[in-house]
Structures are given as structure tokens and as C-alpha cells.
C-alpha positions as CSV (number, residue, x, y, z in Angstrom):
1,M,9.8,-6.9,65.1
2,R,9.1,-2.6,63.5
3,R,9.6,-4.5,60.2
4,I,6.3,-6.9,60.7
5,S,4.3,-4.7,62.0
6,V,4.6,-2.6,58.6
7,L,4.1,-5.5,57.1
8,I,0.7,-6.7,58.7
9,A,-0.2,-3.2,58.7
10,A,1.1,-2.7,53.9
11,V,-0.9,-6.1,54.0
12,A,-4.3,-4.9,55.8
13,V,-4.3,-2.1,53.3
14,L,-4.5,-3.7,50.3
15,A,-6.9,-6.3,51.6
16,A,-9.1,-3.4,52.4
17,A,-8.7,-1.6,49.1
18,P,-11.1,-2.4,47.0
19,A,-11.1,-5.0,43.3
20,A,-10.0,-2.8,40.7
21,A,-13.3,-1.8,38.4
22,R,-12.4,-3.3,35.2
23,A,-14.3,-1.0,32.2
24,A,-14.6,-2.5,28.5
25,E,-12.6,-1.2,25.7
26,L,-13.6,1.0,22.4
27,K,-11.2,2.0,19.3
28,L,-11.1,3.2,17.1
29,T,-9.2,2.5,13.9
30,G,-9.1,3.5,10.1
31,T,-12.4,2.1,9.4
32,T,-12.1,-1.0,12.1
33,L,-14.6,-0.5,15.5
34,F,-12.1,-2.9,18.9
35,Y,-14.7,-3.8,22.3
36,V,-12.5,-5.4,24.1
37,D,-13.4,-6.3,28.1
38,T,-10.9,-8.9,29.0
39,D,-12.9,-9.1,32.5
40,P,-13.7,-13.1,32.9
41,N,-17.2,-12.5,34.6
42,A,-18.1,-10.4,32.7
43,R,-21.8,-10.8,30.6
44,N,-21.5,-8.4,28.0
45,V,-24.4,-7.4,25.6
46,V,-23.8,-4.9,23.3
47,T,-25.2,-3.4,21.4
48,V,-24.2,-0.4,17.8
49,R,-26.1,1.7,16.1
50,L,-25.3,3.8,13.2
51,S,-27.3,7.5,13.2
52,T,-29.9,8.7,10.8
53,D,-26.5,10.2,9.0
54,G,-24.1,7.3,8.8
55,K,-21.4,9.6,10.2
56,S,-21.6,7.6,14.1
57,F,-22.0,5.4,15.7
58,T,-23.4,4.9,19.7
59,V,-22.3,1.0,21.5
60,T,-22.8,0.5,24.7
61,D,-23.0,-2.8,27.3
62,T,-26.4,-3.1,28.4
63,G,-24.2,-6.6,30.6
64,R,-22.8,-7.5,33.5
65,S,-20.0,-9.0,35.7
66,G,-21.6,-9.4,39.0
67,R,-23.3,-7.0,40.2
68,S,-22.1,-4.6,38.7
69,T,-22.4,-2.5,34.9
70,I,-19.3,-3.0,32.8
71,P,-18.1,0.7,31.8
72,I,-16.3,1.5,28.4
73,T,-13.2,3.7,28.8
74,S,-11.6,4.8,25.2
75,D,-8.4,4.8,23.9
76,G,-8.8,8.1,23.2
77,S,-10.1,7.2,19.2
78,C,-12.9,7.4,20.4
79,T,-16.0,10.0,22.9
80,V,-16.7,7.9,25.7
81,N,-19.9,9.3,27.8
82,R,-22.3,7.6,30.4
83,G,-21.5,4.2,29.3
84,S,-22.2,4.2,26.0
85,A,-19.0,5.4,23.6
86,P,-20.6,7.9,20.3
87,A,-17.6,7.2,17.7
88,R,-16.7,8.9,13.9
89,A,-16.9,6.9,12.0
90,G,-14.6,6.7,8.7
């Protein structure tokens, strides 16, 4: 009986946990920028802006996935700040 109680408790905890938030990932490899969003419900609205000096650019996604905004993460090749990702070009 104890095993069943532990199993029921574990299932209840997993069911009550919020769904994992999905994030788009930005990656800069050499001179190629990759933007990947694996969320099938995402409606991406991606903008890429080059700085006036041409040395960096900013990527933003103002789209939504359901009621949530789409966060942007990085693999470490660029910097992410509040949902936009400035990256060094070249």
C-alpha cells in the first residue's frame, strides 16, 4: 500500500508542476547567426537590427506562444538581455 501512496504522490506533484517554459535560442557561429525556436505553438516575429557602426546587431522576438512572450536564450556565443540578444558581428 505504501508504494501506491508514494506513486500517487509523485504523479500528483508532476501534474501540479508548471509546464517547462520554452525559449528560442540564438547562436553565432563565425559569420552565421542561427535562431531556433522548437515551440510548435510559437508565432515568431523576429527582428534583426545592425548597429550604426556595423559591429554588432540586436535580435528581438515580439511574437507569442499562447499567452506568453517568447524568451531568447544563447548558447554562450552572444549576450542575451531582456528578450533581445545583442551579438558581435564578425
